[in-house]
N, C-alpha and C positions, 0 to 999 in steps of 0.2 A: 177315036168316039169315046170320052169319057165311062165309065158307068158308071150308072144308079146309086146314091147314099143306099148304103147299106140298112139307114133305121127308117121306121117308119115317120116319127116326129122327129122334132126336136123341136126348143125352148130358147131363147135370151133373156136375160135379167139383166139388165144395165141398173146401176146404181150413180146415183152422182151427189154429191148437195145441190144448195137451190136456195135462193132466200125469198120472199115471198112478206104479204099482208099479215099481220097476226089473227092466229087463229081467236074464233067466240072468245070473245072474255082476257083478251092475253094481251101481250104485247108486243109493240108496232117492228118490223125490223128486221125476222125473228127470221134462223138457219132452219129449212128440210133439210130431212136427206128425203131424196124422188126413187122410188127403183117402179122400172118399167116392165115387162115380165113380154115378153117376146115369143109366136112362135112363127114356127119358118113352114115355108111352104112342100113338098115333096123334092121339088129340086132344089131345094137351102136356101131360097134365094124368103127373106128377113116380108114381112105383111107392110103394101102400101102403110105410112104414117103420115099425119096432115103434118105442117112447117112447123102450128104452135101445138104446142095440150093445156089442155086446164088441167089439175091434175088439184084432185080432189083429197083433204087432207085426213087422216085418217090417224087415231088416237089411241089410247089404249083399248081396250075393253071395258066396259061397263062395272063395273062387281054384283056376283048375282045377290039379287039376296036372301033364296033359297035358303037356308040352314042347309038343308036332308042335301042342298046337289053337291053345295059345299063339304058336307062329312065324304059324302057317297064319292068326290072326289080326294081327299084329305087321304080319306082307309086307302084309295088305292094306291095313291104314291104311295102310304109308309106297309101299305104290304110290297111293291115291286123294286123298296129299300130292302125289306126283310130279308126278302128270296135273297137280293144280290150281299147280303151283304150272309145269309148263311152260305153260301154258293162260295166264297170268298174264305170257307176258313177253313171246309172241304179240301175245297181247292186247293189252302196255303200246306194242308197234310196230306195233301197228297207225295213228298218228295220224302217225305220223308216216311211214309209210310213204307212207300220203293225200297227206300235204305234199307227199315229194319227188313225186308223183304230178302236183299242182297247175304244183309248179314247173316240173318237163320239158316239159308240155305249156303254159305258156308261154310256155317259152321256143321253144319250135317242134322242142326236142330229144326221140328215138327214149325210148320206156323199156328200162331199163338195170333188168330185176325178172323172179326167177322167173316164171315162169305161172298157179303156181297158189300166191304167192306174200300175194295177199290175198283170194281167198273161205275160204284158208288160217285167215290174223287175226283174220278177223270167226267164221268157224264159232272160233277157240276164247274170243272174248270171250261167246260168246249160251253156250256150259259154263260161264262161269263161273260161276255160279249152282248150275245143278244137280255143277258139279266137290266148290264150299265143304260141299251140301248132300254128299256121300256120303262127304268127309272126314270131319266128324257123327255119321255112321252108322256108317263101321266104328270109328272112335275111341271112340267107344259099345259100341261090340261087342265090341272091348277090353275096356274099363272092368270091363266084363260076364266076359269072360273071366277078366282078371286078381284077378277083387274090387273092382278099383275102383280096384287101382295099375297102378301103372309096369310095364309087362313083364320080364322080364326078357334083360338084353340078348343085342345078336344073339349075342353067341359061344356064352353060357348051352343057346341054343335050338340050336345047330348041333351041340352041342361033347359035352352033355350033363358039361356043367363046366367049373372054370375052364382057363386057359390054358394052356397049359408055359409054365413059367419058364427052361427048358434038360434038358440032357440026366440020365437017368430015373439 
């Protein structure tokens, strides 16, 4: 008798190209990407699916009209990018710091290095993967809020209009 599956939950994602009628106000004879997400039961079997499925079109999200929401998403993305840049800089300095310590030790000299410098650089190196993932998450959130478009310039989010060009 086969042993039961080790996982409690599983999914199967099927992606394929298809064609069909145009979306509202679109061109006829369009090609589309279709994705279907299936759950598996405890025995590892796919759920029963009808022979034909009607697919609802899903387009890009509508852009948010809330400047505050756009500004918040832009700020989060900028903060994540800055954190990644700072940690990359510290991680890049790690090897030269280690080489400095080894050379100083070999010469019998005393260390002239801030006490927390090395642990901070190791910690920054360890955070790089997490920081890269956070940048991707924040950029995806920004794309969702802005409708897949770039966010408006930062001055637009702050003052809700173009900058002044001179006295009124």
